[in-house]
C-alpha positions as CSV (number, residue, x, y, z in Angstrom):
1,M,-0.3,-0.2,0.3
2,K,1.4,3.6,-0.8
3,F,0.7,6.6,1.7
4,V,0.7,10.6,-0.5
5,V,1.6,13.2,1.7
6,I,1.7,16.5,0.3
7,G,2.6,19.3,2.6
8,G,5.9,18.1,5.1
9,N,5.0,20.2,8.2
10,A,3.3,19.1,11.0
11,A,0.2,17.3,10.2
12,G,1.9,16.3,7.4
13,M,5.3,14.4,9.3
14,S,3.0,13.7,12.1
15,A,1.0,11.3,9.5
16,A,3.8,10.0,7.4
17,S,5.8,9.3,10.7
18,R,2.5,7.4,11.9
19,V,2.0,5.3,8.7
20,R,5.7,4.6,9.0
21,R,6.2,3.3,12.7
22,K,3.0,1.6,12.6
23,D,3.1,-0.4,9.7
24,P,6.7,-0.5,8.0
25,S,5.3,-2.2,4.9
26,W,3.2,0.8,4.1
27,E,5.3,3.2,1.4
28,V,5.3,6.2,2.4
29,V,6.1,9.5,0.6
30,V,5.9,13.0,1.1
31,L,5.8,15.8,-1.8
32,E,7.1,19.2,0.0
33,Q,7.2,22.5,-1.9
34,T,9.9,24.0,-0.2
35,Q,13.3,22.5,1.3
36,E,12.3,23.0,4.7
37,V,10.2,20.6,6.8
38,S,8.9,20.1,10.0
39,Y,9.5,23.4,11.9
40,G,7.9,25.6,15.2
41,A,6.1,28.1,12.9
42,C,4.9,29.7,16.3
43,G,8.6,30.3,17.4
44,L,9.2,32.9,14.6
45,P,7.9,36.0,16.2
46,Y,10.5,35.4,19.2
47,Y,13.4,34.3,16.7
48,V,12.4,38.0,15.1
49,A,12.3,39.6,18.9
50,G,15.9,38.4,19.7
51,L,15.2,36.2,21.8
52,N,16.3,33.2,20.2
53,D,18.8,34.3,17.9
54,D,19.8,30.6,16.3
55,I,16.6,29.9,13.5
56,D,18.0,26.1,13.6
57,L,16.2,25.6,17.1
58,I,12.7,26.1,15.4
59,R,13.4,23.4,13.2
60,I,12.2,20.1,14.7
61,R,13.4,17.7,12.2
62,S,15.4,17.5,9.1
63,V,14.9,15.6,5.8
64,A,17.8,13.3,6.4
65,E,16.1,11.9,9.8
66,F,12.6,11.4,8.3
67,E,14.4,9.7,5.3
68,K,16.3,7.3,7.9
69,T,12.9,5.9,8.8
70,G,12.0,4.7,5.2
71,I,9.8,7.9,4.2
72,V,10.7,9.1,0.5
73,M,10.9,13.0,1.1
74,K,10.9,14.7,-2.1
75,T,11.2,18.9,-1.4
76,G,11.0,21.3,-3.6
77,C,8.0,19.5,-5.6
78,V,5.1,21.7,-6.6
79,V,1.6,19.9,-6.8
80,Q,-0.1,20.9,-10.1
81,W,-3.6,19.0,-9.3
82,V,-4.7,15.7,-8.1
83,D,-6.6,13.0,-10.5
84,F,-8.6,11.3,-7.9
85,A,-10.7,8.8,-10.2
86,K,-7.0,7.8,-11.0
87,K,-5.6,8.4,-7.6
88,Q,-2.7,10.2,-9.2
89,V,-0.7,13.5,-7.5
90,H,0.7,15.4,-10.7
91,Y,3.2,17.9,-9.7
92,T,6.8,19.2,-11.2
93,D,9.8,18.6,-9.4
94,P,13.0,20.7,-8.4
95,Q,14.3,21.1,-12.5
96,G,10.2,21.8,-13.1
97,A,9.4,18.4,-14.7
98,A,6.2,17.3,-14.8
99,Q,6.1,14.0,-12.8
100,V,3.0,11.6,-11.2
101,E,2.8,9.8,-8.3
102,G,0.1,7.1,-7.5
103,Y,-1.4,6.5,-4.0
104,D,-3.6,4.2,-2.6
105,K,-4.3,6.9,0.4
106,L,-3.6,10.5,0.1
107,L,-3.1,13.2,2.9
108,V,-3.4,16.7,1.9
109,A,-1.7,19.1,4.6
110,T,-0.7,21.6,2.7
111,G,-0.9,24.8,5.6
112,A,-2.1,28.1,4.7
113,S,-0.4,31.3,3.4
114,P,-0.2,34.9,4.7
115,R,-3.0,36.7,3.4
116,I,-1.7,39.7,0.8
117,P,-4.9,41.7,-0.4
118,P,-4.5,43.2,-3.7
119,I,-3.8,46.8,-2.1
120,P,-2.2,49.0,-4.6
121,G,1.6,49.6,-3.7
122,I,1.2,45.8,-1.5
123,D,4.6,44.8,-3.4
124,K,7.1,47.1,-2.9
125,P,10.4,46.4,-1.3
126,G,10.2,46.5,2.7
127,I,6.7,45.0,3.3
128,Y,7.0,41.3,4.9
129,P,4.6,38.4,6.3
130,L,5.5,36.0,8.6
131,K,4.6,32.4,8.0
132,T,8.0,30.8,7.0
133,L,11.5,30.1,8.1
134,E,12.6,32.5,5.0
135,H,9.9,34.8,6.1
136,A,11.6,35.0,9.4
137,E,15.0,35.6,8.3
138,A,14.2,38.5,5.8
139,L,12.2,40.0,8.5
140,K,15.0,39.8,11.3
141,R,17.6,41.3,8.5
142,A,15.3,44.3,8.0
143,I,14.8,44.5,11.6
144,L,18.3,44.9,12.8
145,E,19.0,47.6,9.9
146,R,17.2,49.8,12.8
147,P,14.3,51.2,11.2
148,Q,12.2,53.9,12.6
149,N,9.0,53.3,11.5
150,V,7.8,49.9,11.6
151,V,3.7,49.5,10.8
152,I,2.2,46.3,11.9
153,V,-1.1,45.9,9.6
154,G,-3.4,43.6,11.6
155,G,-3.9,42.9,15.4
156,G,-4.3,39.4,16.2
157,Y,-2.2,36.9,17.7
158,I,0.7,37.6,15.2
159,G,0.5,41.0,15.3
160,L,0.9,41.9,18.5
161,E,3.4,38.7,19.2
162,L,5.2,40.8,16.5
163,A,4.5,44.5,18.4
164,E,6.3,42.6,21.0
165,A,9.5,41.8,19.2
166,C,10.0,45.4,17.8
167,L,9.4,47.0,21.0
168,L,12.1,44.4,22.4
169,Q,14.2,45.2,19.3
170,K,14.5,49.0,19.8
171,I,12.5,49.8,16.9
172,P,11.7,53.9,17.9
173,Q,7.9,54.1,16.1
174,V,5.6,50.7,16.4
175,R,2.2,51.4,15.4
176,V,-0.2,49.0,14.6
177,I,-3.1,49.4,12.2
178,E,-6.5,47.2,12.4
179,A,-9.9,47.4,10.7
180,M,-12.0,45.3,13.0
181,D,-13.2,47.9,16.3
182,R,-10.6,46.3,18.8
183,L,-7.6,44.3,18.5
184,L,-7.6,40.7,19.0
185,N,-11.4,40.2,18.2
186,V,-11.5,36.4,18.7
187,F,-11.5,37.9,22.3
188,D,-14.4,39.6,24.2
189,P,-13.8,43.3,24.2
190,E,-12.5,44.1,27.5
191,F,-9.8,42.0,26.6
192,G,-8.6,43.9,23.7
193,Q,-9.0,47.0,25.1
194,A,-7.0,45.4,27.8
195,V,-4.2,44.7,25.4
196,Q,-4.5,47.8,23.4
197,Q,-3.7,50.1,26.6
198,E,-1.1,47.8,27.6
199,L,0.8,48.4,23.8
200,E,0.1,52.0,24.1
201,R,1.4,51.9,27.3
202,H,4.6,50.7,26.1
203,G,4.7,53.5,23.3
204,V,2.5,51.7,20.4
205,Q,0.6,53.6,18.4
206,V,-3.0,51.9,17.8
207,H,-4.6,52.3,15.3
208,T,-8.6,50.2,15.7
209,A,-11.4,50.2,12.8
210,E,-9.0,51.6,10.6
211,K,-8.6,50.0,6.9
212,V,-5.6,50.6,4.5
213,V,-6.1,51.9,1.3
214,S,-2.2,51.5,-0.1
215,F,0.9,51.4,0.0
216,Q,3.1,54.6,-1.3
217,G,6.9,55.4,-1.9
218,D,9.7,55.6,-4.2
219,G,11.0,52.2,-5.4
220,R,10.9,50.8,-1.5
221,V,7.6,51.2,1.2
222,E,7.8,54.7,3.0
223,R,4.0,55.6,3.4
224,I,1.1,53.4,4.8
225,V,-2.4,55.3,3.3
226,T,-5.6,54.3,5.2
227,D,-9.4,55.6,5.4
228,K,-8.0,57.9,8.1
229,G,-4.6,58.9,7.4
230,C,-1.2,58.7,6.3
231,Y,1.8,57.6,8.3
232,D,5.5,56.8,7.8
233,A,6.7,53.6,7.1
234,D,10.2,52.1,6.6
235,L,8.9,48.9,7.2
236,V,5.9,46.8,6.8
237,I,4.8,43.5,8.8
238,L,1.7,41.8,7.3
239,S,-0.4,39.8,9.4
240,I,-3.5,40.5,8.3
241,G,-4.9,36.4,8.6
242,I,-4.6,33.3,6.5
243,R,-6.0,31.4,3.1
244,P,-5.0,27.9,3.5
245,N,-3.5,26.4,0.2
246,T,-5.9,24.3,-1.3
247,G,-6.7,25.9,-4.7
248,F,-5.0,23.2,-7.0
249,L,-7.8,20.6,-5.5
250,G,-10.3,22.8,-7.5
251,D,-14.0,21.6,-6.9
252,A,-14.1,17.8,-6.2
253,V,-13.5,18.2,-2.6
254,K,-15.5,20.0,-0.5
255,K,-14.5,23.2,0.8
256,L,-15.4,26.2,3.3
257,P,-15.7,29.3,2.0
258,N,-12.6,30.5,2.8
259,G,-10.8,27.2,1.3
260,A,-10.3,25.2,4.2
261,I,-11.0,21.1,3.1
262,V,-13.9,19.9,5.2
263,T,-12.7,16.8,7.7
264,G,-15.2,14.7,9.4
265,P,-14.3,13.5,12.9
266,A,-11.7,10.9,11.4
267,M,-10.0,13.7,8.9
268,E,-12.1,12.3,6.0
269,T,-12.3,14.5,3.0
270,S,-15.9,14.3,0.6
271,V,-13.5,11.9,-1.3
272,P,-12.9,8.7,-0.6
273,D,-8.9,7.6,0.5
274,V,-8.1,11.7,0.7
275,Y,-8.0,13.1,4.3
276,A,-6.6,16.4,5.1
277,A,-5.2,17.8,8.0
278,G,-3.9,20.9,9.2
279,D,-4.2,24.5,8.9
280,C,-5.3,23.5,5.2
281,A,-8.3,21.7,6.8
282,T,-11.2,22.3,9.5
283,V,-11.4,20.6,12.3
284,W,-15.0,19.2,14.2
285,H,-15.7,22.1,17.3
286,R,-16.6,20.3,20.7
287,L,-19.2,22.6,21.4
288,L,-20.7,23.9,17.6
289,D,-20.3,20.3,16.9
290,K,-19.6,21.5,13.3
291,P,-16.6,21.8,11.4
292,V,-14.6,24.8,11.8
293,M,-11.4,26.1,10.8
294,I,-8.7,26.7,13.7
295,A,-5.5,27.0,12.3
296,L,-3.4,26.3,15.8
297,G,-0.3,23.7,15.6
298,T,-1.9,21.7,18.8
299,N,-4.7,20.7,16.2
300,A,-2.3,20.0,13.2
301,N,-0.5,17.9,15.4
302,K,-3.4,16.0,16.8
303,Q,-4.9,15.5,13.2
304,G,-1.8,14.2,12.0
305,R,-1.4,11.5,14.3
306,L,-5.3,10.5,14.1
307,A,-5.0,10.9,10.5
308,G,-2.0,8.4,10.1
309,D,-3.9,5.7,12.0
310,S,-7.2,7.0,10.3
311,V,-5.2,5.8,7.1
312,L,-4.1,2.5,8.4
313,G,-7.9,1.7,9.1
314,K,-8.1,2.5,12.9
315,R,-11.5,3.8,14.0
316,V,-10.5,7.8,15.1
317,E,-12.4,10.7,16.6
318,F,-11.6,13.4,16.6
319,K,-14.4,15.8,17.8
320,R,-12.9,17.9,21.1
321,A,-11.3,21.4,19.1
322,L,-12.4,24.2,21.4
323,G,-9.2,26.8,20.2
324,T,-7.6,26.7,23.4
325,S,-4.9,29.5,23.0
326,M,-2.4,31.8,24.6
327,L,-0.5,35.0,24.2
328,R,1.6,37.1,25.9
329,C,1.9,41.0,24.7
330,M,4.3,42.9,26.8
331,G,3.6,42.6,30.4
332,L,0.0,40.9,29.9
333,E,-0.5,37.8,29.1
334,L,-4.2,36.6,28.1
335,A,-5.7,33.7,27.0
336,K,-9.0,32.0,25.8
337,T,-11.0,28.6,25.5
338,G,-14.2,27.5,24.1
339,L,-16.8,30.4,23.1
340,G,-16.6,33.9,23.8
341,Q,-19.7,36.2,23.7
342,G,-19.5,36.9,20.5
343,E,-19.3,33.6,19.4
344,C,-22.5,32.6,21.2
345,E,-24.4,35.1,19.8
346,A,-23.3,34.7,16.2
347,N,-24.5,30.8,16.7
348,G,-27.3,31.4,18.6
349,I,-26.1,30.0,21.5
350,P,-28.2,31.0,25.0
351,Y,-25.7,32.1,27.8
352,K,-24.8,34.0,30.9
353,T,-21.4,35.4,31.9
354,A,-19.8,36.3,35.1
355,T,-16.4,38.4,35.4
356,V,-14.1,38.3,38.6
357,Q,-11.1,39.9,39.0
358,T,-9.2,38.1,41.9
359,R,-5.5,37.1,43.1
360,S,-3.1,34.6,41.6
361,H,-1.7,33.8,44.9
362,A,-2.1,34.3,48.6
363,R,-1.8,38.2,48.8
364,Y,0.5,37.2,51.9
365,Y,3.3,36.0,49.4
366,P,5.3,38.1,47.4
367,E,4.3,39.8,44.1
368,P,0.4,38.7,43.7
369,Q,-0.9,39.5,40.6
370,T,-4.8,40.5,39.3
371,L,-5.9,38.2,37.4
372,T,-9.4,38.8,35.4
373,V,-11.6,35.6,34.6
374,K,-14.2,35.9,32.7
375,L,-16.9,32.5,31.6
376,C,-19.5,31.9,29.2
377,Y,-22.1,29.3,30.3
378,R,-25.7,27.7,29.5
379,P,-28.3,29.0,31.8
380,E,-30.5,26.7,32.4
381,D,-28.1,24.1,33.9
382,H,-24.7,26.0,34.2
383,V,-22.5,23.8,31.8
384,L,-19.5,25.7,31.1
385,L,-18.9,27.1,27.7
386,G,-16.1,29.5,27.2
387,A,-13.4,30.9,29.3
388,Q,-11.1,34.0,28.8
389,I,-8.0,34.9,31.5
390,M,-5.8,37.5,32.3
391,G,-3.0,38.9,34.1
392,A,0.1,40.2,34.3
393,K,1.5,36.7,35.0
394,E,0.6,33.7,36.6
395,A,-2.9,34.2,34.1
396,A,-2.5,32.0,30.7
397,W,-1.7,28.0,32.0
398,R,-4.5,28.4,34.3
399,I,-7.1,27.9,30.8
400,D,-5.9,24.5,30.4
401,T,-8.0,23.5,33.7
402,F,-11.2,25.5,32.0
403,A,-10.4,23.3,28.6
404,C,-10.7,20.3,30.0
405,A,-13.9,21.2,32.2
406,I,-15.6,22.0,28.8
407,D,-14.6,19.4,27.2
408,R,-15.5,17.1,30.1
409,G,-19.4,19.2,29.9
410,M,-18.6,19.8,33.6
411,T,-21.0,23.0,34.8
412,T,-19.8,25.6,37.3
413,E,-20.7,23.9,40.5
414,E,-19.0,21.0,39.7
415,L,-15.8,23.6,38.3
416,G,-15.9,25.5,41.7
417,F,-15.3,22.5,43.8
418,L,-13.0,20.8,42.0
419,D,-10.0,19.7,44.1
420,L,-7.7,22.0,42.9
421,G,-4.2,22.6,44.5
422,Y,-3.3,24.8,47.1
423,A,-0.3,26.4,48.2
424,P,0.6,30.7,49.1
425,P,3.1,30.7,46.2
426,F,0.9,29.4,43.5
427,A,-2.6,30.1,44.6
428,S,-5.1,31.3,47.1
429,V,-7.2,28.6,49.1
430,W,-10.2,29.5,46.7
431,D,-8.1,29.8,43.3
432,A,-9.1,32.2,40.9
433,I,-10.6,28.7,38.7
434,A,-13.1,28.4,41.7
435,I,-14.2,31.6,42.4
436,A,-15.2,32.8,38.8
437,A,-16.7,29.4,38.7
438,N,-19.0,30.0,41.8
439,A,-19.7,33.5,41.0
440,S,-21.5,31.9,37.6
441,K,-25.3,32.1,39.1
């Protein structure tokens, strides 16, 4: 049997390794467009920030290491189209020659690319995305040339991490422009407002509800024009989302409107013997009970592992995605899991909320921090739907307990009396988790 994987990062290599390890009789072939495989893209902002100056630390495993396990690695290969009827992948090799790879089972794990909208001037030198190791190296070189004015377009996770990176690299003028009415719009408004205040406290100029109209300059970028103003920009970083790399599949595979391949709980697609995983595909949401796109490395690794098992005929089911995520921006930690207020409203889910401010640990132990915790829960039975938390420190890790509670369908009453650990350096007798749960009436 032959298993072909298109895409050699987290999901693709997890699946390829799983199949090869579990049943060495399978021929496993990976087609990767670049020369890089298996790296931790989440570490790229910290490389740009100078917190890590060795980009090799972001590389997880090399092509040679995978080849030693018996996986056939074909890098520099660009897939053009797939003939699902004949079970053939058509691609060009590094020399540009047309090639065909047959398969018994196929996994599409092509990831996603930065969104580059057709804004006038967007192709000018000095404008950088961040998604790959190559992007990170180019951006860091540009940052180290000490530009005076850096503009970050996009106020989501990566945009905020890059704002921190620019501050750590001592850029004199950092500006964030976000088209939505607040930063970090996956969180509820008060959390976006808090992170904006944190950035402004460190000198970042934040513009919300402002859309970029054009990039201007004589040769390279010098200015960014919005619907509300014009700003100097020696360097621009684009962080306005991603698009799944699925255009080569045409209409044969069912997709969401944004291009993400719709998958079932076993990572199966609408085409027999074809699976999908990672940022190019959907995950099944635990609470919404439907496929959604949540591009997280945690999801990609789980999907890849289970896709490998599914290919081998093992019955698997991954229906537990909650979008659990964490972020640090300067002196503020934020984390979220499950559904927020806006998501409940968008999906017609009845909800109530409870928000508390409390301490991270006992007040008589040095440096207790103020934590803000917000819960969403069902009014009729108090089953927990979502949690958000922020604080200067000791905040983000607590989201994991909330994620477990949502996954297990716990009520706020059950969570409030969970037997959590206590010692003055780590928590109060009633931890912030329990206090928030018990405030949910």
